[in-house]
C-alpha atoms as one frame of an Amber mdcrd trajectory, in Angstrom:
protein
 104.504 190.787  12.211 104.513 193.138  15.277 101.778 192.423  17.921 100.028
 195.568  19.663  99.172 195.861  23.866  95.681 196.909  24.258  95.232 197.677
  27.727  91.978 195.990  29.357  89.129 197.396  29.941  88.329 196.539  33.647
  90.149 198.180  36.149  90.440 195.658  39.387  93.163 195.554  41.885  95.866
 193.363  42.401  94.220 191.628  45.167  90.842 190.939  43.472  92.745 189.114
  41.046  94.776 187.041  43.583  91.906 186.108  45.793  89.795 185.361  42.254
  92.906 183.358  41.660  92.897 181.366  44.944  89.216 180.808  44.328  90.151
 179.199  40.960  92.679 177.161  42.214  90.927 175.748  45.203  87.936 174.863
  43.414  89.988 172.456  41.323  90.676 169.403  43.655  93.068 167.684  41.469
  94.837 170.697  41.492  95.844 171.365  45.153  96.370 167.835  45.274  99.194
 167.399  42.978 100.920 170.716  44.454 100.491 169.079  47.937 101.507 165.234
  46.409 104.862 166.992  44.876 105.579 169.568  47.806 105.501 166.477  49.891
 107.677 164.379  47.536 110.426 167.552  47.289 110.263 167.433  50.939 110.304
 164.164  52.274 112.620 162.703  49.232 114.267 165.094  47.348 115.400 167.672
  50.106 117.331 164.763  52.245 119.311 163.216  48.698 120.530 166.776  47.484
 122.018 168.242  51.663 122.710 164.530  52.603 124.625 163.447  48.993 127.504
 165.850  49.371 128.354 164.740  52.742 128.148 161.283  52.511 130.023 161.039
  49.197 133.060 163.357  51.192 132.749 161.055  53.906 132.886 157.578  51.936
 134.377 157.986  48.707 136.616 160.771  49.307 135.136 164.180  48.310 134.699
 165.832  44.935 138.440 165.029  44.333 137.977 161.625  43.751
């Protein structure tokens, strides 16, 4: 089974598609709310764990060899 590519008939610039996509994104409060929530969680929780974890392991547990 083969799938044939069919080009779209409308010629729309990348910038107009990007603008339309951002408009749709910002119109859905639940979507950008989740994106903001996970961005904050990544910055406040995961980044310190991934950055400080190896340092604490080296200082307190003897490093990677243990």
